N, C-alpha and C positions, 0 to 999 in steps of 0.2 A: 553893621547892625545885624543882629540875628533875626532870622525869620520868626515871627511871633504869630503862630496859628492858634485860633480858638479851638481847643479840643473839647469834645463832649465830656460831660461829668464822669462818664464811665471810662474815659481814656485820657489820662493826663500823662503825656509822654515826658520823660526827664529832659531837662534843658540841655544836658550834655549830649543826649541822643539826637535831639533836634539840630544842635550845632554841628555834630559830626556828619550827619547825612545831608545837611544843607551844603557843607563843603564838598562832600564826595559826589553828590548827585547834581549839584548846580541847578540848571533850569528845571530838571525833573523833580526837584525836592518838594515843591508845594503840592503837586499831585500825589507824590509818594506819601507825604505826611498826612494829607487829607484822607487817604485810604484807610487810616487807622480808625476813623470815625464810622466806617461801614461795618456791617456784621460779617462774621467769618463765613467762608464758603463751607458747605457740608456735602459729603458724598458717601458712597458705599460701593463695594465690589460684590459681584455675584461669584459664588464658589463653583468653579467648573468641575470639581471633583464629585459633585452630587449628581445623582440620576435625574433629579428635577432641574431643568435648565433655566427656568425663569422664575422670579419671585412670585409668590401668590398674592402678596399684599402691596409690596412696594413697586412704584411705577419706574419703568426703565425707558421713559420717553426722552430723557435728557442725558445722553451719553457723554462721558469725558473723552474728548477726541484722541488723546494720547494714551488711553488706557484700554486694553482689550476687554477688561471685565468691569470697568468703572462707570459710575453714573452719579450725577448730581442729585442730592436730595437728603432729607433727614431719615434716620432709622428709628423705628419703634422697637424697643427691646421686647415688648410683650406681644410678639407675633410668632407664628410658626416659622416664618422666614428666618428670624434671628435665632430663635431657640434651637432650631435644627442645624444651624451653621450654614444655611444657604446664602446668607449675606454677611458682610463684615463692614462695619462703619469705619471709614477712613477719610481723612482730609484729602481733597483732590490733588493738591500739589505733591503730597507725599506718595501718591500712587506712581509717580514717574520714576521713583527710585527702583521699585521692583521691575518696572518695564525696562529700564536700562540694564539691570542685572540679568534678567531673563535667562535663568539657568536652564540647561537641557535635562531631560530625563536621564538618570544614571550618573549625573555629576555629583561631586561632593561639594557641599555648600555650607558656609558658616555665616550666620547672622550674629555678629559679635555683641551688639548692644540692642537686644531684641525686644524688650518689653515696650508696650503691652502685647505686640504680636502682629501689627499691621504689615510690616515688611516680611516677617516669617510666613504668614499665611499667603501673602502675594507671591513670594518666591516658590512656595510649594505648589501654587496653582499652575506653574509651568512644568513641574517635575513629574506629574502623572503618578505620584506615589512611588517613584523609582529613585535610585541613588540614595544619598544620605544628606539630611539637613540637620545641622547642629545649631540649635537656637539657644543663645547664652544671655544671661542677665545677671549682673553682679549683685543686685539688691534682692534679698530673698523674698520679700513681700511682692515685689514686682515680678519676680520669677514665678511665683505661684499664680499670679494673674495671667502671665504669659502661657503657662501650662494649661490653664483653663481655656484660653482662647484657641490654643493649638488643638486641644481635645474637641472643642465645639466644632472646629473646622473639619475635623475628621482625618487628621494627618497620620499616616502609617509609617512614613519614612523619616520621622522627625524625633529627635531627643531634645530635652530641655535641660540645660546645665546652669548651675549657679556658682560661677567661678569668676576670678579676675582674669583679664587677658594674659597677665604674666604667668599665671598657673596653666592656662590652656596651651600656651605656646610650647610648653615642655611635653605635652601629650600628643600634639598634632603637628610635628615639624614638617613643613612643606607638604601638607596633606590635602588642602582644599583647592578645587578648581575655581571657585568663586568665593570671595570674602566680602561681605557687606558690612561697612562700618557706618551706621547711622548714629553719629557721635553725640554724646551728651554735650550740649552747647548752651550759649547764652540765651537762646530761645527768642530772639528778637522777632523772628518770623511768626511766632505764635502769640504775639501781644494781643491781637484781636480775639483769639480763641481763649487765651488764658491771661486774664488781666493781672493775676498775681505775679506773673513773670515780669511785669513792669516794675513791681515793687522791689524785687531783689536785683535789678539791673543797676550796675554802676559803670563808669567809664573804664574801670580797670578789669571788669568782669570778663570781657571777650579775651583779653590776653591770658588770664589765668585758665580759661577754658581751653585756649589753644595749646597751652603747655600740657594739659591733661590729654588732649587729643593726640598730640605727638607721641606720647607714651603708648596709647592704644594702637596707633598706626604702626609703631615699631613692632609690637606684638603681632598684629595682623599680618604683617609682611613675612614674619618668620613662619607663619602657618600657611601662607599662600604658595602653592606649587609653581614651579617654573612653567611658564606658558599660561598661568592663571590670571584672572582679572580681579582687581580691587575696585569696589564701588564705595566711594566716600561721599557722605551727604551730611548736611546740617539743616536745621530750620532756623538759621540766623542769617542776617545780612552782613555780619562783621567780616571785613577782609582778613583780619587776624586769624579767624577760624576757617576761612574759605580759601581764597587764592593764595594767601601767604603760607598756609599749611601745605598746599600742593607744591608751591615753589620750594619749600623746605624738603619735601619728599624727593623732588627731582634733583636737588643739589646733593642730597645725602645718599641716594640709592641709584647708582649708575645703571642698574638693570631695569629701571622703570621707564615706561613711556606713556604719555597721555594718549588715550583713544578718543576719537571724536564722538560726540553724542548728538543724535538727531534732535533738531530744535523745531518745535511747532510754533504756530503763530502766537506771539506774545512772550515767548521765552527769549531770554537775553544770553549773549556770550558772557563768559567770565571776563573780568577786567584785569588784564596784565598790569596796567598802571597802578592798580591797588596793591600790587606785590612788588616783584623785582623787575617787571617789564618783560619777562619772558613771553614771547608771542604765543607759545603753545598754550598758555593759560586761557586763551580765548576759546579753546576747545571745551573748557568746562562750561557749566550751565547755571544760570540764575533765573529764579522766578520771583518777580516783584508783584505785590498785590494790586498795584494800580495798573498793571498790564494784563493780568490773568485772573480768572475766577478761582482763586486759591490763595493760600497763605505763602509766606516767604520761604524759599528753599534754595539750596545750593547742591549741585551734584557734580562729581568728577569721576571719570572712569580711567583706570590705569592698568597696564599689562606688565607682568613680570617676565622679562626675557629668559630664554633658556628652553631646553627640551621639555616637551609636555610630559607631565607625570605619567608613569606606567601603572599607578594605582596598586602597588603591592602593599599588602597589609602585613605587618610583622606579627601582630597578635590580635585575634578577634575575641569578642566576648562569647563565652560558652554558656550553655544552659546550665542551670543549677537546681532544677526542680526535682523533687523526690518522686519515687514511684507512687506514693499515696497522693501527692499533689496532682500528678498526671491523671490518676484515676478520677479524682474529684472534679478536675477540669473537664474531662471527657464525658462524664455523666451529664453535664449541662451542654457542653459544646456540641456533642453529637446529636442532641435534641434540637439545637438552635441553628447551627451553621451547616450549610451544604458542604463547605470545604474548610474545616477548622485549621487554625494556624499549625504548621508543623511543630512537632515536639522540640526539634532542635533550636527553635527560635523562642521558646518559652523561658522567661526569666522571673524567678521569685524575687520580690523586692519588698522585704518586710512581710506583711500578711497579704500583699497584693501580687497579682500575676500580670505580667506584661508580655506583649508580643514585640520582640526586638526587630528593628529594621534589618534587612539583609546585610551581611558583612559589617556588623557594628564593631568598631574598635573596642578594645578592652577598656572598661570604665573604672578600673581599680584606682583608688586615691582621688577620684573626682567627685565633687558635690553634684549629684544628679537628682533633678526634680522629677523627671519623666523619662525613663529609658526606652520608651516605645508606646504602644497602645495599651492603656489600662484595660485589661480584659475582665477584671473583677477581683473579689476578695475571698480569701479562704476563711471560713468560719468553722465552728466545731462540727466536724463530720459532714461538711457541705461546702459548696462553692456558689457564690452569688455573682452573677454577671454585672458589669458596670456600664454606666451610660456611655463612656467613650467608645466602647466596643460597638454599641448600637450606631453611634454617629459616624464611625469609621467605615461602615459597610453600607451597601445599598439594599433596598428591600428584597431584591431578587437573590441576594446572597444568603437569605435566611429560609429556614424551613417553616412553613405555616405562619407567615407574618399576619398580624391582625390589623385590619384597616379600622381606623377610628374616625368618628365625625368631629367637626370642629367643636361641638359641645363637649364631647368626650375628651378632646385634647385640652380644653379649658379645665376640666376636672383633673386631668392628669398633671398638668403643670402646677395646679394648686395643691396637689398631694392627696386628692380624694380617690376613693374607689369608684368603679362604675361597672355596669352590667354589659355582657356581650352574649350573643346567642350562637349556638352551633360551633363553639370553639372548645377543643379538648383541653383538659386541665394540664397545667405545667407552664414552663417559661415560654414567653413569646416576645418577639420584637413588635413594637407598636409603630404603625405608620399612618401618617396623614397624607393622602394623595400619594406622591412618589417620594416622600421624605421619611426617613427613620427618625423617631423622636425619643425612643427610650425603650426600656424593658418593663414588662408587667408579668405577674404570676397569676394565672387563671386558676381559680378554685371554685368548682360548681357554678360556673358562669359569672363569677365576680372577679374583676381584675384588681388584684392587690397592687398597690402603688409603690414603685421603687424609684421614683424620681427623687434625686438628692434634695434633702431639706434646704440646703443653702441656696439652691437655685429656684425654689418655688416662688410663684407669684400669683396674684389674683387679677382676673380680667373683670373690669367693672364696665357694665353696659349703662349708657345713659338712659334714664327713665323719661318716657314721653307722657 
């Protein structure tokens, strides 16, 4: 007889799902299935790349034990903390993927299935703006969202691409020290967070996802340098997509070995018996919502044997800016920045100007959404700085930063002008406390607003 649990109106689990995990989990099944009636865990990470080290609004009294930058709690998007990129909302279990990957400054890192950006921003948090982080997303709309989150977080060493793994593998053969594959999956671990995921689940869905994941992993391994690490994760409980995929890797790639992952209280070993019985699979990691304050997750860490890559680049991306474009850029940059980006790292991308990461590979024939930091846009006879440049630098990196009050910040994010005193006319970065928030152009004491229209919002104060 199947376990018949009364699910809440908001969570009707498929009968086949209940049957499957009743068989797999045995005595743990009732507690596991009951956990779907609870609300999802919420959390956020603090951005260590900012000069401001603690949130101004969000409490950090409830840290996530296994995450260096993580805390439990909800995020309000209409705050300086969020608008400036000081915090990033991320589900707590998902934070452990970045912690396991933990790239070093100077390494080459690929986040292969990166949208909306939680893993990418976490990986970059360890890299201190050094090395190269390629953040890829195959879906264009999601790639655009990814680029926005990368820019808000202020990343300088990161490019965003919009390609298939099969295309990327030809451009980056054995190139990366760390490859993270947070694979598209059946999403069983996100049922509490995304009730729609329940609607498209079928008993055959995990197997079809596993086949797609194998293709992604095959491409990922072609891009992983000898001596490099592959971090594979899913937000599903399905053995087909978890232990069975890792067993497939070990059988088909003799140069791979599983590396152990530190397990904190409540984290489970992978289940060898749910795959081919290989005892090494116990070194993988599972997170179940009835044992942890988080959603379902699976993580595996593997190493590719061989001599560590010497990091030789066959061809780097060269600057393509014209003499006139350099002049237009420097008219503004020399007023704003203490140390402008070297001309050798400038890249014109349509009407926009970008600062490329150091030693960026040639990007020809790749669909690139963001080839570096968006410095601004060329307009007729002038250059206008862009918000991502402000968010990528610290207040002390600018000449004459303008401090604003919280009331002025509210006007700024709403798109309004406001007055300042004793500030010379021209472009200035605007700062609230120790956070850069954007650019304004001062004309006779009035700050003209250049906060992008698509990001503007209104702060409504309760009337008493």
